C-alpha positions in Angstrom: 0.0 0.0 0.0 1.2 3.5 -0.9 1.1 5.8 2.2 0.4 9.5 1.8 2.0 12.1 4.1 1.1 15.8 4.3 3.2 18.4 6.1 1.8 21.9 6.1 2.0 24.4 8.9 -1.1 26.3 7.9 -3.9 24.5 9.8 -6.7 25.5 7.4 -4.7 24.6 4.2 -3.6 21.3 5.8 -7.2 20.3 6.5 -8.2 21.3 2.9 -5.4 19.3 1.3 -6.1 16.3 3.5 -9.8 16.3 2.6 -9.0 16.7 -1.2 -6.5 13.8 -1.1 -8.8 11.5 0.9 -11.6 12.2 -1.5 -9.5 11.5 -4.6 -8.3 8.2 -3.1 -11.9 7.1 -2.5 -13.1 8.3 -5.9 -10.3 6.4 -7.7 -10.5 3.3 -5.4 -6.7 3.3 -5.1 -5.0 1.1 -2.5 -3.6 4.2 -0.7 -4.2 5.9 2.6 -3.3 9.1 4.4 -0.9 7.8 7.0 -0.1 11.2 8.5 -1.3 14.8 8.2 0.7 17.2 10.4 2.4 20.5 10.8 5.4 18.8 12.5 8.1 17.5 10.1 9.6 15.4 12.9 6.4 13.4 13.1 6.9 12.3 9.5 10.5 11.4 10.1 9.6 9.5 13.2 7.0 7.5 11.3 9.3 6.6 8.3 12.2 5.7 10.6 10.1 3.2 12.5 8.0 1.8 9.6 9.0 0.3 6.3 7.2 2.8 4.0 6.6 3.6 0.4 5.2 7.1 0.4 3.7 10.0 -1.5 4.7 13.2 0.4 3.0 16.6 0.0 5.3 19.1 1.7 5.2 22.8 2.3 8.6 24.5 2.1 8.3 27.0 4.8 7.3 25.0 7.9 8.2 27.6 10.6 10.5 25.1 12.3 14.2 24.5 12.5 14.0 22.4 9.3 12.1 23.4 6.2 10.4 21.3 3.5 13.6 20.9 1.5 15.6 19.6 4.4 12.7 17.3 5.3 12.6 16.0 1.8 16.3 15.3 1.8 15.9 13.3 5.1 12.9 11.4 3.7 15.1 10.3 0.8 17.4 8.6 3.3 14.6 6.3 4.4 12.4 6.2 1.4 14.6 6.6 -1.6 11.8 5.6 -4.1 9.1 7.8 -2.4 7.3 10.5 -4.4 7.8 14.0 -3.2 5.5 16.9 -4.1 6.0 20.5 -2.9 3.0 22.8 -2.4 4.2 26.2 -1.6 4.0 30.0 -2.3 7.8 30.2 -2.8 8.2 29.8 -6.5 11.7 31.3 -6.4 13.0 28.3 -4.4 12.5 25.9 -7.3 16.2 25.8 -8.2 17.0 24.6 -4.7 15.3 21.3 -5.5 18.0 20.5 -8.0 20.7 21.7 -5.5 19.4 19.2 -2.9 18.9 16.5 -5.6 15.5 15.7 -4.3 13.9 14.5 -7.5 10.5 16.0 -6.8 7.5 14.7 -8.7 5.9 18.2 -8.8 6.2 21.7 -7.5 2.8 23.3 -7.0 2.2 26.9 -6.4 -0.7 27.7 -4.0 -1.9 30.9 -5.9 -4.8 29.2 -7.8 -6.6 26.8 -5.5 -8.5 25.2 -8.4 -5.3 24.5 -10.2 -3.8 23.1 -7.0 -6.6 20.6 -6.8 -6.0 19.4 -10.3 -2.3 19.1 -9.8 -2.7 17.1 -6.6 -5.1 14.8 -8.4 -2.6 14.2 -11.2 0.2 13.5 -8.7 -1.9 10.9 -6.9 -2.7 9.2 -10.2 0.9 9.3 -11.4 2.3 8.1 -8.1 -0.1 5.2 -7.9 0.6 4.2 -11.5 4.4 4.4 -11.1 4.4 2.6 -7.7 2.3 -0.3 -9.0 4.3 -0.6 -12.3 7.7 -0.4 -10.5 6.7 -2.8 -7.7 5.2 -5.3 -10.2 8.2 -5.2 -12.4 10.5 -6.0 -9.5 8.2 -8.8 -8.5 7.5 -7.3 -5.1 3.7 -6.8 -5.3 0.8 -9.2 -5.5 -2.2 -7.6 -7.1 -5.7 -8.6 -6.2 -8.9 -7.4 -7.7 -11.4 -7.1 -4.8 -14.9 -5.9 -6.1 -14.0 -2.8 -8.0 -10.8 -2.1 -6.2 -7.2 -3.2 -6.9 -5.4 -4.3 -3.7 -1.6 -4.3 -3.8 0.1 -6.4 -1.1 3.9 -6.4 -0.8 5.5 -9.9 -1.0 7.4 -9.4 2.3 4.1 -8.8 4.1 2.3 -12.0 2.8 2.3 -14.9 5.2 0.3 -17.5 3.3 -2.7 -18.1 1.0 -5.4 -20.4 2.2 -8.3 -22.1 0.4 -11.6 -20.7 1.8 -14.6 -22.8 2.7 -16.4 -20.6 0.2 -16.1 -22.1 -3.3 -13.5 -20.6 -5.6 -12.3 -18.2 -2.9 -8.8 -17.7 -1.4 -7.9 -16.1 1.8 -4.8 -14.0 1.8 -3.1 -13.8 5.2 -0.7 -10.8 5.5 1.1 -9.3 8.4 -1.2 -6.3 8.5 -4.4 -7.5 6.9 -6.5 -10.5 5.9 -9.1 -10.7 3.1 -10.9 -13.1 0.8 -11.0 -12.9 -3.0 -12.0 -14.9 -6.1 -9.3 -17.4 -7.2 -7.9 -20.9 -6.8 -4.7 -22.3 -5.4 -3.4 -23.2 -8.9 -4.0 -19.7 -10.2 -2.2 -18.2 -7.3 0.7 -20.6 -7.5 1.4 -19.7 -11.1 1.7 -16.0 -10.3 4.2 -16.3 -7.5 8.0 -16.3 -7.2 9.0 -20.0 -6.6 12.0 -18.9 -4.6 9.7 -17.2 -2.1 6.5 -19.2 -2.0 5.9 -22.9 -1.6 2.8 -25.0 -1.8 3.0 -26.7 1.6 -0.4 -28.3 1.5 -3.2 -28.8 -1.1 -4.9 -25.8 0.5 -2.0 -23.6 1.5 0.8 -21.6 -0.2 3.3 -20.2 2.3 5.9 -17.4 2.2 9.0 -19.2 3.4 10.6 -15.8 4.4 7.9 -15.3 7.0 8.2 -18.6 8.8 9.5 -18.3 12.3 9.7 -22.0 13.1 8.3 -25.4 12.1 6.7 -27.9 14.4 7.7 -31.1 12.6 5.6 -33.4 14.7 2.4 -31.5 14.2 3.4 -30.3 10.7 2.6 -26.7 11.5 4.5 -23.6 10.4 4.5 -20.8 13.0 4.6 -17.5 11.2 6.4 -14.3 12.3 3.1 -12.8 13.6 2.0 -15.9 15.5 -0.4 -17.3 12.9 -0.1 -21.0 12.0 -0.1 -22.7 8.6 -0.6 -26.4 7.9 2.0 -28.5 6.1 1.2 -31.8 4.5 3.3 -34.9 5.1 4.5 -35.0 1.5 5.4 -31.3 1.4 7.4 -31.3 4.7 10.7 -32.5 3.4 10.6 -30.2 0.5 9.9 -27.2 2.7 12.8 -28.2 5.0 15.2 -28.4 2.1 14.0 -25.1 0.7 14.6 -23.4 4.1 18.0 -25.1 4.3 17.3 -26.0 7.9 18.4 -29.0 9.9 15.4 -29.8 12.1 15.6 -32.7 14.6 
C-alpha cells in the first residue's frame, strides 16, 4: 500500500489538502491511505524511521520550524529513496534549490490558484499510484488482487500465506497487517508467485518461506512471524525443510 503524508504548517490549508487527497483516493478506489497529516516535520521522520514505508509526500517548504520542507525531503530520501515528493508552496523562487538538494520531486505546485492546485494534486496521486504499481510489479515485489471494483496491492514481504476458503472458488490472503478473501484458486495463485519465495506446503496452502518463524515437525505446522499458523502436508514437509535449508531434529 502506498502511504500518503502531508506536512503543512497552515492548519486551514492542511485540512483542505487532506480532505482533497482522501476524496481523490476514495473516488479512484486506489490502494492508498493518508498515514499522517501534520504541521510537524519530525512526526513524519519518526514515522518513516520506525516503519518500512513507500510514500507519497505533499510538503510545504516554509514550515516555521528549524527544518524546512527541502531539508525534510532530503531526510525522507534517506529512508524512502523511491518515495514520491510533491512540494505545495508559495515560494516559486525556491524551485532551483530542489536541484541543488537533488530531491527529484514529482511536482512543484504553487498555491496561488486553488482550483489548479486541486487538479495538480489529483494528477500527482494518479501518477504516483501508476508508477508505484508498475515499478513494484516489475520488481516482483507486489501481489495484485482485484477485490470488487478495487485493486489491492500487497507487498510480498508482508504476505504470510494463502489459504483455500470454505467458500467455493475463494482464497484467503493472510498478510502481516491484513486478511481478506478474493476470487481465485490455489493453482492460479501458485502460477503467479515467485517459486523462490512461495511454496505449496499443502493442497490448501501456499506459504511465504521468508515469514516462517519456526516449524513444528511433529504437528506439521509452520509458525509465522506474527503468531499465525499454517498447515504443512506430510508430502510437502521434506521439500519445505530443504527449501529453508534447515536441519530440524
